[in-house]
mmCIF file of the N, C-alpha and C atoms, coordinates in Angstrom:
data_MODEL
# 
_entry.id   MODEL 
# 
loop_
_atom_site.group_PDB 
_atom_site.id 
_atom_site.type_symbol 
_atom_site.label_atom_id 
_atom_site.label_alt_id 
_atom_site.label_comp_id 
_atom_site.label_asym_id 
_atom_site.label_entity_id 
_atom_site.label_seq_id 
_atom_site.pdbx_PDB_ins_code 
_atom_site.Cartn_x 
_atom_site.Cartn_y 
_atom_site.Cartn_z 
_atom_site.occupancy 
_atom_site.B_iso_or_equiv 
_atom_site.pdbx_formal_charge 
_atom_site.auth_seq_id 
_atom_site.auth_comp_id 
_atom_site.auth_asym_id 
_atom_site.auth_atom_id 
_atom_site.pdbx_PDB_model_num 
ATOM 1   N N  . UNK A 1 1  ? 0.859   -1.246 0.003   1.00 0.00 ? 1  UNK A N  1 
ATOM 2   C CA . UNK A 1 1  ? -0.083  -0.005 0.102   1.00 0.00 ? 1  UNK A CA 1 
ATOM 3   C C  . UNK A 1 1  ? 0.804   1.249  0.043   1.00 0.00 ? 1  UNK A C  1 
ATOM 4   N N  . UNK A 1 2  ? 1.970   1.026  0.782   1.00 0.00 ? 2  UNK A N  1 
ATOM 5   C CA . UNK A 1 2  ? 2.738   2.124  0.799   1.00 0.00 ? 2  UNK A CA 1 
ATOM 6   C C  . UNK A 1 2  ? 3.543   2.611  -0.550  1.00 0.00 ? 2  UNK A C  1 
ATOM 7   N N  . UNK A 1 3  ? 3.817   1.595  -1.245  1.00 0.00 ? 3  UNK A N  1 
ATOM 8   C CA . UNK A 1 3  ? 4.376   1.769  -2.675  1.00 0.00 ? 3  UNK A CA 1 
ATOM 9   C C  . UNK A 1 3  ? 3.300   2.299  -3.760  1.00 0.00 ? 3  UNK A C  1 
ATOM 10  N N  . UNK A 1 4  ? 2.135   1.927  -3.371  1.00 0.00 ? 4  UNK A N  1 
ATOM 11  C CA . UNK A 1 4  ? 1.079   2.666  -4.263  1.00 0.00 ? 4  UNK A CA 1 
ATOM 12  C C  . UNK A 1 4  ? 1.021   4.141  -4.095  1.00 0.00 ? 4  UNK A C  1 
ATOM 13  N N  . UNK A 1 5  ? 1.018   4.431  -2.773  1.00 0.00 ? 5  UNK A N  1 
ATOM 14  C CA . UNK A 1 5  ? 1.085   5.841  -2.360  1.00 0.00 ? 5  UNK A CA 1 
ATOM 15  C C  . UNK A 1 5  ? 2.261   6.564  -2.937  1.00 0.00 ? 5  UNK A C  1 
ATOM 16  N N  . UNK A 1 6  ? 3.418   6.013  -2.927  1.00 0.00 ? 6  UNK A N  1 
ATOM 17  C CA . UNK A 1 6  ? 4.639   6.687  -3.449  1.00 0.00 ? 6  UNK A CA 1 
ATOM 18  C C  . UNK A 1 6  ? 4.517   6.848  -4.838  1.00 0.00 ? 6  UNK A C  1 
ATOM 19  N N  . UNK A 1 7  ? 4.074   5.818  -5.710  1.00 0.00 ? 7  UNK A N  1 
ATOM 20  C CA . UNK A 1 7  ? 3.718   5.882  -7.072  1.00 0.00 ? 7  UNK A CA 1 
ATOM 21  C C  . UNK A 1 7  ? 2.760   7.008  -7.514  1.00 0.00 ? 7  UNK A C  1 
ATOM 22  N N  . UNK A 1 8  ? 1.879   7.013  -6.580  1.00 0.00 ? 8  UNK A N  1 
ATOM 23  C CA . UNK A 1 8  ? 0.662   8.106  -6.874  1.00 0.00 ? 8  UNK A CA 1 
ATOM 24  C C  . UNK A 1 8  ? 1.494   9.440  -6.662  1.00 0.00 ? 8  UNK A C  1 
ATOM 25  N N  . UNK A 1 9  ? 1.931   9.714  -5.718  1.00 0.00 ? 9  UNK A N  1 
ATOM 26  C CA . UNK A 1 9  ? 2.804   10.949 -5.411  1.00 0.00 ? 9  UNK A CA 1 
ATOM 27  C C  . UNK A 1 9  ? 3.608   11.375 -6.587  1.00 0.00 ? 9  UNK A C  1 
ATOM 28  N N  . UNK A 1 10 ? 4.602   10.268 -7.129  1.00 0.00 ? 10 UNK A N  1 
ATOM 29  C CA . UNK A 1 10 ? 5.419   10.661 -8.155  1.00 0.00 ? 10 UNK A CA 1 
ATOM 30  C C  . UNK A 1 10 ? 4.610   11.065 -9.536  1.00 0.00 ? 10 UNK A C  1 
ATOM 31  N N  . UNK A 1 11 ? 3.486   10.209 -9.798  1.00 0.00 ? 11 UNK A N  1 
ATOM 32  C CA . UNK A 1 11 ? 2.539   10.663 -10.793 1.00 0.00 ? 11 UNK A CA 1 
ATOM 33  C C  . UNK A 1 11 ? 1.989   12.024 -10.491 1.00 0.00 ? 11 UNK A C  1 
ATOM 34  N N  . UNK A 1 12 ? 1.753   12.478 -9.625  1.00 0.00 ? 12 UNK A N  1 
ATOM 35  C CA . UNK A 1 12 ? 1.035   13.819 -9.187  1.00 0.00 ? 12 UNK A CA 1 
ATOM 36  C C  . UNK A 1 12 ? 2.158   14.761 -9.529  1.00 0.00 ? 12 UNK A C  1 
ATOM 37  N N  . UNK A 1 13 ? 3.363   14.518 -8.989  1.00 0.00 ? 13 UNK A N  1 
ATOM 38  C CA . UNK A 1 13 ? 4.587   15.408 -9.168  1.00 0.00 ? 13 UNK A CA 1 
ATOM 39  C C  . UNK A 1 13 ? 4.802   15.713 -10.711 1.00 0.00 ? 13 UNK A C  1 
ATOM 40  N N  . UNK A 1 14 ? 4.780   14.605 -11.451 1.00 0.00 ? 14 UNK A N  1 
ATOM 41  C CA . UNK A 1 14 ? 5.121   14.637 -12.944 1.00 0.00 ? 14 UNK A CA 1 
ATOM 42  C C  . UNK A 1 14 ? 3.967   15.464 -13.452 1.00 0.00 ? 14 UNK A C  1 
ATOM 43  N N  . UNK A 1 15 ? 2.628   15.207 -13.156 1.00 0.00 ? 15 UNK A N  1 
ATOM 44  C CA . UNK A 1 15 ? 1.594   16.026 -13.765 1.00 0.00 ? 15 UNK A CA 1 
ATOM 45  C C  . UNK A 1 15 ? 1.812   17.476 -13.391 1.00 0.00 ? 15 UNK A C  1 
ATOM 46  N N  . UNK A 1 16 ? 2.390   17.842 -12.309 1.00 0.00 ? 16 UNK A N  1 
ATOM 47  C CA . UNK A 1 16 ? 2.426   19.233 -11.895 1.00 0.00 ? 16 UNK A CA 1 
ATOM 48  C C  . UNK A 1 16 ? 3.397   19.871 -12.670 1.00 0.00 ? 16 UNK A C  1 
ATOM 49  N N  . UNK A 1 17 ? 4.444   19.180 -12.953 1.00 0.00 ? 17 UNK A N  1 
ATOM 50  C CA . UNK A 1 17 ? 5.725   19.671 -13.627 1.00 0.00 ? 17 UNK A CA 1 
ATOM 51  C C  . UNK A 1 17 ? 5.180   19.942 -15.155 1.00 0.00 ? 17 UNK A C  1 
ATOM 52  N N  . UNK A 1 18 ? 4.334   18.885 -15.712 1.00 0.00 ? 18 UNK A N  1 
ATOM 53  C CA . UNK A 1 18 ? 4.101   19.100 -17.111 1.00 0.00 ? 18 UNK A CA 1 
ATOM 54  C C  . UNK A 1 18 ? 2.969   20.283 -17.118 1.00 0.00 ? 18 UNK A C  1 
ATOM 55  N N  . UNK A 1 19 ? 2.221   20.312 -16.209 1.00 0.00 ? 19 UNK A N  1 
ATOM 56  C CA . UNK A 1 19 ? 1.282   21.605 -16.135 1.00 0.00 ? 19 UNK A CA 1 
ATOM 57  C C  . UNK A 1 19 ? 1.724   22.786 -16.173 1.00 0.00 ? 19 UNK A C  1 
ATOM 58  N N  . UNK A 1 20 ? 2.745   22.903 -15.381 1.00 0.00 ? 20 UNK A N  1 
ATOM 59  C CA . UNK A 1 20 ? 3.551   24.110 -15.101 1.00 0.00 ? 20 UNK A CA 1 
ATOM 60  C C  . UNK A 1 20 ? 4.327   24.524 -16.524 1.00 0.00 ? 20 UNK A C  1 
ATOM 61  N N  . UNK A 1 21 ? 4.932   23.673 -17.010 1.00 0.00 ? 21 UNK A N  1 
ATOM 62  C CA . UNK A 1 21 ? 5.676   23.831 -18.483 1.00 0.00 ? 21 UNK A CA 1 
ATOM 63  C C  . UNK A 1 21 ? 4.506   24.142 -19.348 1.00 0.00 ? 21 UNK A C  1 
ATOM 64  N N  . UNK A 1 22 ? 3.442   23.402 -19.412 1.00 0.00 ? 22 UNK A N  1 
ATOM 65  C CA . UNK A 1 22 ? 2.667   23.644 -20.447 1.00 0.00 ? 22 UNK A CA 1 
ATOM 66  C C  . UNK A 1 22 ? 1.910   25.171 -20.168 1.00 0.00 ? 22 UNK A C  1 
ATOM 67  N N  . UNK A 1 23 ? 1.572   25.581 -19.095 1.00 0.00 ? 23 UNK A N  1 
ATOM 68  C CA . UNK A 1 23 ? 0.951   26.855 -19.002 1.00 0.00 ? 23 UNK A CA 1 
ATOM 69  C C  . UNK A 1 23 ? 1.807   27.853 -18.908 1.00 0.00 ? 23 UNK A C  1 
ATOM 70  N N  . UNK A 1 24 ? 2.895   27.774 -17.880 1.00 0.00 ? 24 UNK A N  1 
ATOM 71  C CA . UNK A 1 24 ? 3.651   28.994 -17.574 1.00 0.00 ? 24 UNK A CA 1 
ATOM 72  C C  . UNK A 1 24 ? 4.632   29.187 -18.599 1.00 0.00 ? 24 UNK A C  1 
ATOM 73  N N  . UNK A 1 25 ? 5.334   28.268 -19.053 1.00 0.00 ? 25 UNK A N  1 
ATOM 74  C CA . UNK A 1 25 ? 6.469   28.361 -20.072 1.00 0.00 ? 25 UNK A CA 1 
ATOM 75  C C  . UNK A 1 25 ? 5.896   28.960 -21.305 1.00 0.00 ? 25 UNK A C  1 
ATOM 76  N N  . UNK A 1 26 ? 4.809   28.390 -21.888 1.00 0.00 ? 26 UNK A N  1 
ATOM 77  C CA . UNK A 1 26 ? 4.153   28.669 -23.133 1.00 0.00 ? 26 UNK A CA 1 
ATOM 78  C C  . UNK A 1 26 ? 3.737   30.174 -23.045 1.00 0.00 ? 26 UNK A C  1 
ATOM 79  N N  . UNK A 1 27 ? 3.149   30.462 -21.781 1.00 0.00 ? 27 UNK A N  1 
ATOM 80  C CA . UNK A 1 27 ? 2.675   31.858 -21.531 1.00 0.00 ? 27 UNK A CA 1 
ATOM 81  C C  . UNK A 1 27 ? 3.800   32.983 -21.530 1.00 0.00 ? 27 UNK A C  1 
ATOM 82  N N  . UNK A 1 28 ? 4.866   32.513 -20.779 1.00 0.00 ? 28 UNK A N  1 
ATOM 83  C CA . UNK A 1 28 ? 5.932   33.549 -20.490 1.00 0.00 ? 28 UNK A CA 1 
ATOM 84  C C  . UNK A 1 28 ? 7.141   33.652 -21.386 1.00 0.00 ? 28 UNK A C  1 
ATOM 85  N N  . UNK A 1 29 ? 7.071   32.587 -22.095 1.00 0.00 ? 29 UNK A N  1 
ATOM 86  C CA . UNK A 1 29 ? 8.365   32.566 -23.114 1.00 0.00 ? 29 UNK A CA 1 
ATOM 87  C C  . UNK A 1 29 ? 7.874   32.158 -24.666 1.00 0.00 ? 29 UNK A C  1 
ATOM 88  N N  . UNK A 1 30 ? 7.445   33.306 -25.250 1.00 0.00 ? 30 UNK A N  1 
ATOM 89  C CA . UNK A 1 30 ? 6.776   33.011 -26.430 1.00 0.00 ? 30 UNK A CA 1 
ATOM 90  C C  . UNK A 1 30 ? 7.765   32.744 -27.572 1.00 0.00 ? 30 UNK A C  1 
ATOM 91  N N  . UNK A 1 31 ? 8.987   33.085 -27.526 1.00 0.00 ? 31 UNK A N  1 
ATOM 92  C CA . UNK A 1 31 ? 10.057  32.871 -28.293 1.00 0.00 ? 31 UNK A CA 1 
ATOM 93  C C  . UNK A 1 31 ? 11.339  32.431 -27.732 1.00 0.00 ? 31 UNK A C  1 
ATOM 94  N N  . UNK A 1 32 ? 11.410  31.242 -27.318 1.00 0.00 ? 32 UNK A N  1 
ATOM 95  C CA . UNK A 1 32 ? 12.624  30.625 -26.603 1.00 0.00 ? 32 UNK A CA 1 
ATOM 96  C C  . UNK A 1 32 ? 13.975  31.045 -27.266 1.00 0.00 ? 32 UNK A C  1 
ATOM 97  N N  . UNK A 1 33 ? 14.951  31.470 -26.529 1.00 0.00 ? 33 UNK A N  1 
ATOM 98  C CA . UNK A 1 33 ? 16.147  31.603 -27.219 1.00 0.00 ? 33 UNK A CA 1 
ATOM 99  C C  . UNK A 1 33 ? 17.290  30.926 -26.243 1.00 0.00 ? 33 UNK A C  1 
ATOM 100 N N  . UNK A 1 34 ? 18.430  31.426 -26.220 1.00 0.00 ? 34 UNK A N  1 
ATOM 101 C CA . UNK A 1 34 ? 19.581  30.688 -25.393 1.00 0.00 ? 34 UNK A CA 1 
ATOM 102 C C  . UNK A 1 34 ? 19.414  30.991 -23.958 1.00 0.00 ? 34 UNK A C  1 
ATOM 103 N N  . UNK A 1 35 ? 18.767  31.979 -23.656 1.00 0.00 ? 35 UNK A N  1 
ATOM 104 C CA . UNK A 1 35 ? 18.630  32.037 -22.232 1.00 0.00 ? 35 UNK A CA 1 
ATOM 105 C C  . UNK A 1 35 ? 17.274  33.063 -21.886 1.00 0.00 ? 35 UNK A C  1 
ATOM 106 N N  . UNK A 1 36 ? 16.873  33.124 -20.710 1.00 0.00 ? 36 UNK A N  1 
ATOM 107 C CA . UNK A 1 36 ? 15.578  33.742 -20.456 1.00 0.00 ? 36 UNK A CA 1 
ATOM 108 C C  . UNK A 1 36 ? 16.056  35.281 -20.141 1.00 0.00 ? 36 UNK A C  1 
ATOM 109 N N  . UNK A 1 37 ? 14.969  36.244 -20.509 1.00 0.00 ? 37 UNK A N  1 
ATOM 110 C CA . UNK A 1 37 ? 15.226  37.442 -20.193 1.00 0.00 ? 37 UNK A CA 1 
ATOM 111 C C  . UNK A 1 37 ? 14.746  37.635 -18.740 1.00 0.00 ? 37 UNK A C  1 
ATOM 112 N N  . UNK A 1 38 ? 15.087  38.829 -17.988 1.00 0.00 ? 38 UNK A N  1 
ATOM 113 C CA . UNK A 1 38 ? 14.455  39.054 -16.697 1.00 0.00 ? 38 UNK A CA 1 
ATOM 114 C C  . UNK A 1 38 ? 13.056  39.041 -16.698 1.00 0.00 ? 38 UNK A C  1 
ATOM 115 N N  . UNK A 1 39 ? 12.271  39.657 -17.589 1.00 0.00 ? 39 UNK A N  1 
ATOM 116 C CA . UNK A 1 39 ? 10.975  39.556 -17.662 1.00 0.00 ? 39 UNK A CA 1 
ATOM 117 C C  . UNK A 1 39 ? 10.386  38.242 -17.820 1.00 0.00 ? 39 UNK A C  1 
ATOM 118 N N  . UNK A 1 40 ? 10.770  37.244 -18.681 1.00 0.00 ? 40 UNK A N  1 
ATOM 119 C CA . UNK A 1 40 ? 10.383  36.115 -18.898 1.00 0.00 ? 40 UNK A CA 1 
ATOM 120 C C  . UNK A 1 40 ? 10.670  35.185 -17.419 1.00 0.00 ? 40 UNK A C  1 
ATOM 121 N N  . UNK A 1 41 ? 11.695  35.308 -16.694 1.00 0.00 ? 41 UNK A N  1 
ATOM 122 C CA . UNK A 1 41 ? 11.969  34.716 -15.537 1.00 0.00 ? 41 UNK A CA 1 
ATOM 123 C C  . UNK A 1 41 ? 10.844  35.164 -14.637 1.00 0.00 ? 41 UNK A C  1 
ATOM 124 N N  . UNK A 1 42 ? 10.811  36.401 -14.430 1.00 0.00 ? 42 UNK A N  1 
ATOM 125 C CA . UNK A 1 42 ? 9.857   36.940 -13.402 1.00 0.00 ? 42 UNK A CA 1 
ATOM 126 C C  . UNK A 1 42 ? 8.484   36.401 -13.587 1.00 0.00 ? 42 UNK A C  1 
ATOM 127 N N  . UNK A 1 43 ? 7.865   36.516 -15.035 1.00 0.00 ? 43 UNK A N  1 
ATOM 128 C CA . UNK A 1 43 ? 6.806   35.935 -15.211 1.00 0.00 ? 43 UNK A CA 1 
ATOM 129 C C  . UNK A 1 43 ? 6.614   34.313 -15.002 1.00 0.00 ? 43 UNK A C  1 
ATOM 130 N N  . UNK A 1 44 ? 7.664   33.636 -15.403 1.00 0.00 ? 44 UNK A N  1 
ATOM 131 C CA . UNK A 1 44 ? 7.491   32.334 -15.311 1.00 0.00 ? 44 UNK A CA 1 
ATOM 132 C C  . UNK A 1 44 ? 7.588   31.899 -13.618 1.00 0.00 ? 44 UNK A C  1 
ATOM 133 N N  . UNK A 1 45 ? 8.393   32.631 -12.839 1.00 0.00 ? 45 UNK A N  1 
ATOM 134 C CA . UNK A 1 45 ? 8.348   32.435 -11.473 1.00 0.00 ? 45 UNK A CA 1 
ATOM 135 C C  . UNK A 1 45 ? 7.003   32.537 -10.850 1.00 0.00 ? 45 UNK A C  1 
ATOM 136 N N  . UNK A 1 46 ? 6.451   33.784 -11.049 1.00 0.00 ? 46 UNK A N  1 
ATOM 137 C CA . UNK A 1 46 ? 5.088   34.274 -10.458 1.00 0.00 ? 46 UNK A CA 1 
ATOM 138 C C  . UNK A 1 46 ? 4.184   33.206 -11.140 1.00 0.00 ? 46 UNK A C  1 
ATOM 139 N N  . UNK A 1 47 ? 4.167   32.846 -12.236 1.00 0.00 ? 47 UNK A N  1 
ATOM 140 C CA . UNK A 1 47 ? 3.141   31.882 -12.839 1.00 0.00 ? 47 UNK A CA 1 
ATOM 141 C C  . UNK A 1 47 ? 3.246   30.503 -12.025 1.00 0.00 ? 47 UNK A C  1 
ATOM 142 N N  . UNK A 1 48 ? 4.504   30.038 -11.948 1.00 0.00 ? 48 UNK A N  1 
ATOM 143 C CA . UNK A 1 48 ? 4.858   28.714 -11.273 1.00 0.00 ? 48 UNK A CA 1 
ATOM 144 C C  . UNK A 1 48 ? 4.353   28.763 -9.752  1.00 0.00 ? 48 UNK A C  1 
ATOM 145 N N  . UNK A 1 49 ? 4.569   29.849 -9.185  1.00 0.00 ? 49 UNK A N  1 
ATOM 146 C CA . UNK A 1 49 ? 4.060   29.941 -7.689  1.00 0.00 ? 49 UNK A CA 1 
ATOM 147 C C  . UNK A 1 49 ? 2.662   29.888 -7.678  1.00 0.00 ? 49 UNK A C  1 
ATOM 148 N N  . UNK A 1 50 ? 2.142   30.606 -8.446  1.00 0.00 ? 50 UNK A N  1 
ATOM 149 C CA . UNK A 1 50 ? 0.306   30.535 -8.376  1.00 0.00 ? 50 UNK A CA 1 
ATOM 150 C C  . UNK A 1 50 ? -0.151  29.167 -8.632  1.00 0.00 ? 50 UNK A C  1 
ATOM 151 N N  . UNK A 1 51 ? 0.629   28.525 -9.654  1.00 0.00 ? 51 UNK A N  1 
ATOM 152 C CA . UNK A 1 51 ? 0.078   27.296 -10.055 1.00 0.00 ? 51 UNK A CA 1 
ATOM 153 C C  . UNK A 1 51 ? 0.309   26.303 -9.120  1.00 0.00 ? 51 UNK A C  1 
ATOM 154 N N  . UNK A 1 52 ? 1.566   26.314 -8.458  1.00 0.00 ? 52 UNK A N  1 
ATOM 155 C CA . UNK A 1 52 ? 1.665   25.394 -7.406  1.00 0.00 ? 52 UNK A CA 1 
ATOM 156 C C  . UNK A 1 52 ? 1.003   25.795 -5.904  1.00 0.00 ? 52 UNK A C  1 
ATOM 157 N N  . UNK A 1 53 ? 0.631   26.989 -5.800  1.00 0.00 ? 53 UNK A N  1 
ATOM 158 C CA . UNK A 1 53 ? -0.314  27.203 -4.610  1.00 0.00 ? 53 UNK A CA 1 
ATOM 159 C C  . UNK A 1 53 ? -1.684  26.766 -4.760  1.00 0.00 ? 53 UNK A C  1 
ATOM 160 N N  . UNK A 1 54 ? -2.140  26.842 -6.051  1.00 0.00 ? 54 UNK A N  1 
ATOM 161 C CA . UNK A 1 54 ? -3.378  26.434 -6.282  1.00 0.00 ? 54 UNK A CA 1 
ATOM 162 C C  . UNK A 1 54 ? -3.435  24.879 -6.220  1.00 0.00 ? 54 UNK A C  1 
ATOM 163 N N  . UNK A 1 55 ? -2.407  24.247 -6.777  1.00 0.00 ? 55 UNK A N  1 
ATOM 164 C CA . UNK A 1 55 ? -2.190  22.710 -6.848  1.00 0.00 ? 55 UNK A CA 1 
ATOM 165 C C  . UNK A 1 55 ? -2.320  22.391 -5.258  1.00 0.00 ? 55 UNK A C  1 
ATOM 166 N N  . UNK A 1 56 ? -1.538  22.942 -4.351  1.00 0.00 ? 56 UNK A N  1 
ATOM 167 C CA . UNK A 1 56 ? -1.528  22.501 -3.036  1.00 0.00 ? 56 UNK A CA 1 
ATOM 168 C C  . UNK A 1 56 ? -2.703  22.788 -2.249  1.00 0.00 ? 56 UNK A C  1 
ATOM 169 N N  . UNK A 1 57 ? -3.370  23.579 -2.618  1.00 0.00 ? 57 UNK A N  1 
ATOM 170 C CA . UNK A 1 57 ? -4.989  24.011 -1.987  1.00 0.00 ? 57 UNK A CA 1 
ATOM 171 C C  . UNK A 1 57 ? -5.755  22.766 -2.328  1.00 0.00 ? 57 UNK A C  1 
ATOM 172 N N  . UNK A 1 58 ? -5.883  22.436 -3.835  1.00 0.00 ? 58 UNK A N  1 
ATOM 173 C CA . UNK A 1 58 ? -6.531  21.380 -4.287  1.00 0.00 ? 58 UNK A CA 1 
ATOM 174 C C  . UNK A 1 58 ? -6.270  20.154 -3.506  1.00 0.00 ? 58 UNK A C  1 
ATOM 175 N N  . UNK A 1 59 ? -4.887  19.785 -3.561  1.00 0.00 ? 59 UNK A N  1 
ATOM 176 C CA . UNK A 1 59 ? -4.603  18.467 -2.901  1.00 0.00 ? 59 UNK A CA 1 
ATOM 177 C C  . UNK A 1 59 ? -4.911  18.399 -1.545  1.00 0.00 ? 59 UNK A C  1 
ATOM 178 N N  . UNK A 1 60 ? -4.655  19.468 -0.677  1.00 0.00 ? 60 UNK A N  1 
ATOM 179 C CA . UNK A 1 60 ? -5.144  19.493 0.686   1.00 0.00 ? 60 UNK A CA 1 
ATOM 180 C C  . UNK A 1 60 ? -6.622  19.242 0.896   1.00 0.00 ? 60 UNK A C  1 
ATOM 181 N N  . UNK A 1 61 ? -7.302  19.728 0.048   1.00 0.00 ? 61 UNK A N  1 
ATOM 182 C CA . UNK A 1 61 ? -8.835  19.698 0.283   1.00 0.00 ? 61 UNK A CA 1 
ATOM 183 C C  . UNK A 1 61 ? -9.235  18.127 -0.122  1.00 0.00 ? 61 UNK A C  1 
ATOM 184 N N  . UNK A 1 62 ? -8.465  17.641 -1.233  1.00 0.00 ? 62 UNK A N  1 
ATOM 185 C CA . UNK A 1 62 ? -8.919  16.306 -1.560  1.00 0.00 ? 62 UNK A CA 1 
ATOM 186 C C  . UNK A 1 62 ? -8.341  15.301 -0.604  1.00 0.00 ? 62 UNK A C  1 
ATOM 187 N N  . UNK A 1 63 ? -7.297  15.516 -0.050  1.00 0.00 ? 63 UNK A N  1 
ATOM 188 C CA . UNK A 1 63 ? -6.591  14.647 1.190   1.00 0.00 ? 63 UNK A CA 1 
ATOM 189 C C  . UNK A 1 63 ? -7.781  14.677 2.416   1.00 0.00 ? 63 UNK A C  1 
ATOM 190 N N  . UNK A 1 64 ? -8.128  15.931 2.727   1.00 0.00 ? 64 UNK A N  1 
ATOM 191 C CA . UNK A 1 64 ? -9.035  15.867 3.841   1.00 0.00 ? 64 UNK A CA 1 
ATOM 192 C C  . UNK A 1 64 ? -10.567 15.262 3.495   1.00 0.00 ? 64 UNK A C  1 
ATOM 193 N N  . UNK A 1 65 ? -10.799 15.282 2.248   1.00 0.00 ? 65 UNK A N  1 
ATOM 194 C CA . UNK A 1 65 ? -12.012 14.664 1.882   1.00 0.00 ? 65 UNK A CA 1 
ATOM 195 C C  . UNK A 1 65 ? -11.939 13.166 1.954   1.00 0.00 ? 65 UNK A C  1 
ATOM 196 N N  . UNK A 1 66 ? -10.713 12.613 1.576   1.00 0.00 ? 66 UNK A N  1 
ATOM 197 C CA . UNK A 1 66 ? -10.511 11.372 1.673   1.00 0.00 ? 66 UNK A CA 1 
ATOM 198 C C  . UNK A 1 66 ? -10.493 10.774 3.003   1.00 0.00 ? 66 UNK A C  1 
ATOM 199 N N  . UNK A 1 67 ? -9.840  11.698 4.082   1.00 0.00 ? 67 UNK A N  1 
ATOM 200 C CA . UNK A 1 67 ? -9.865  11.326 5.377   1.00 0.00 ? 67 UNK A CA 1 
ATOM 201 C C  . UNK A 1 67 ? -11.191 11.174 5.993   1.00 0.00 ? 67 UNK A C  1 
ATOM 202 N N  . UNK A 1 68 ? -11.898 12.413 5.709   1.00 0.00 ? 68 UNK A N  1 
ATOM 203 C CA . UNK A 1 68 ? -13.366 12.316 6.288   1.00 0.00 ? 68 UNK A CA 1 
ATOM 204 C C  . UNK A 1 68 ? -14.174 11.156 5.666   1.00 0.00 ? 68 UNK A C  1 
ATOM 205 N N  . UNK A 1 69 ? -14.023 10.787 4.384   1.00 0.00 ? 69 UNK A N  1 
ATOM 206 C CA . UNK A 1 69 ? -14.806 9.728  3.963   1.00 0.00 ? 69 UNK A CA 1 
ATOM 207 C C  . UNK A 1 69 ? -14.263 8.318  4.553   1.00 0.00 ? 69 UNK A C  1 
ATOM 208 N N  . UNK A 1 70 ? -12.889 8.206  4.943   1.00 0.00 ? 70 UNK A N  1 
ATOM 209 C CA . UNK A 1 70 ? -12.466 6.930  5.253   1.00 0.00 ? 70 UNK A CA 1 
ATOM 210 C C  . UNK A 1 70 ? -12.794 6.854  6.873   1.00 0.00 ? 70 UNK A C  1 
ATOM 211 N N  . UNK A 1 71 ? -12.997 7.941  7.498   1.00 0.00 ? 71 UNK A N  1 
ATOM 212 C CA . UNK A 1 71 ? -13.147 7.784  8.867   1.00 0.00 ? 71 UNK A CA 1 
ATOM 213 C C  . UNK A 1 71 ? -14.731 7.691  9.140   1.00 0.00 ? 71 UNK A C  1 
ATOM 214 N N  . UNK A 1 72 ? -15.599 8.037  8.273   1.00 0.00 ? 72 UNK A N  1 
ATOM 215 C CA . UNK A 1 72 ? -17.010 7.976  8.472   1.00 0.00 ? 72 UNK A CA 1 
ATOM 216 C C  . UNK A 1 72 ? -17.452 6.548  7.763   1.00 0.00 ? 72 UNK A C  1 
ATOM 217 N N  . UNK A 1 73 ? -16.468 5.886  7.265   1.00 0.00 ? 73 UNK A N  1 
ATOM 218 C CA . UNK A 1 73 ? -16.911 4.433  6.643   1.00 0.00 ? 73 UNK A CA 1 
ATOM 219 C C  . UNK A 1 73 ? -17.597 4.643  5.420   1.00 0.00 ? 73 UNK A C  1 
ATOM 220 N N  . UNK A 1 74 ? -17.745 5.902  4.770   1.00 0.00 ? 74 UNK A N  1 
ATOM 221 C CA . UNK A 1 74 ? -18.256 5.987  3.484   1.00 0.00 ? 74 UNK A CA 1 
ATOM 222 C C  . UNK A 1 74 ? -17.483 6.323  2.415   1.00 0.00 ? 74 UNK A C  1 
ATOM 223 N N  . UNK A 1 75 ? -16.388 5.795  2.418   1.00 0.00 ? 75 UNK A N  1 
ATOM 224 C CA . UNK A 1 75 ? -15.405 6.012  1.237   1.00 0.00 ? 75 UNK A CA 1 
ATOM 225 C C  . UNK A 1 75 ? -15.939 4.948  -0.055  1.00 0.00 ? 75 UNK A C  1 
ATOM 226 N N  . UNK A 1 76 ? -16.154 5.851  -1.050  1.00 0.00 ? 76 UNK A N  1 
ATOM 227 C CA . UNK A 1 76 ? -16.847 5.123  -2.114  1.00 0.00 ? 76 UNK A CA 1 
ATOM 228 C C  . UNK A 1 76 ? -15.787 5.045  -3.318  1.00 0.00 ? 76 UNK A C  1 
ATOM 229 N N  . UNK A 1 77 ? -14.603 5.624  -3.095  1.00 0.00 ? 77 UNK A N  1 
ATOM 230 C CA . UNK A 1 77 ? -13.588 5.754  -4.249  1.00 0.00 ? 77 UNK A CA 1 
ATOM 231 C C  . UNK A 1 77 ? -12.244 5.584  -3.703  1.00 0.00 ? 77 UNK A C  1 
ATOM 232 N N  . UNK A 1 78 ? -11.199 5.404  -4.736  1.00 0.00 ? 78 UNK A N  1 
ATOM 233 C CA . UNK A 1 78 ? -9.915  5.378  -4.291  1.00 0.00 ? 78 UNK A CA 1 
ATOM 234 C C  . UNK A 1 78 ? -9.341  6.810  -4.812  1.00 0.00 ? 78 UNK A C  1 
ATOM 235 N N  . UNK A 1 79 ? -8.024  6.698  -4.931  1.00 0.00 ? 79 UNK A N  1 
ATOM 236 C CA . UNK A 1 79 ? -7.413  7.804  -5.427  1.00 0.00 ? 79 UNK A CA 1 
ATOM 237 C C  . UNK A 1 79 ? -7.625  8.090  -6.867  1.00 0.00 ? 79 UNK A C  1 
ATOM 238 N N  . UNK A 1 80 ? -8.083  6.876  -7.741  1.00 0.00 ? 80 UNK A N  1 
ATOM 239 C CA . UNK A 1 80 ? -7.896  7.111  -9.106  1.00 0.00 ? 80 UNK A CA 1 
ATOM 240 C C  . UNK A 1 80 ? -9.513  6.821  -9.548  1.00 0.00 ? 80 UNK A C  1 
# 
């Protein structure tokens, strides 16, 4: 069971990185070059921080819901 949780956590981390790249990099770096400008770096950093904050909020709420359901005996689903 612990291995399943670790694999789920790794999958979630990969998804987070993919989404950050998909949304933030494409938004902030329209024409990739050999290095990022200061504006691109600032944009990317702010976008990434907002995205991760939202991801953490959703994850915490989801975990809290799973805990409530498991303690009430009404768990109807798993992590997937």
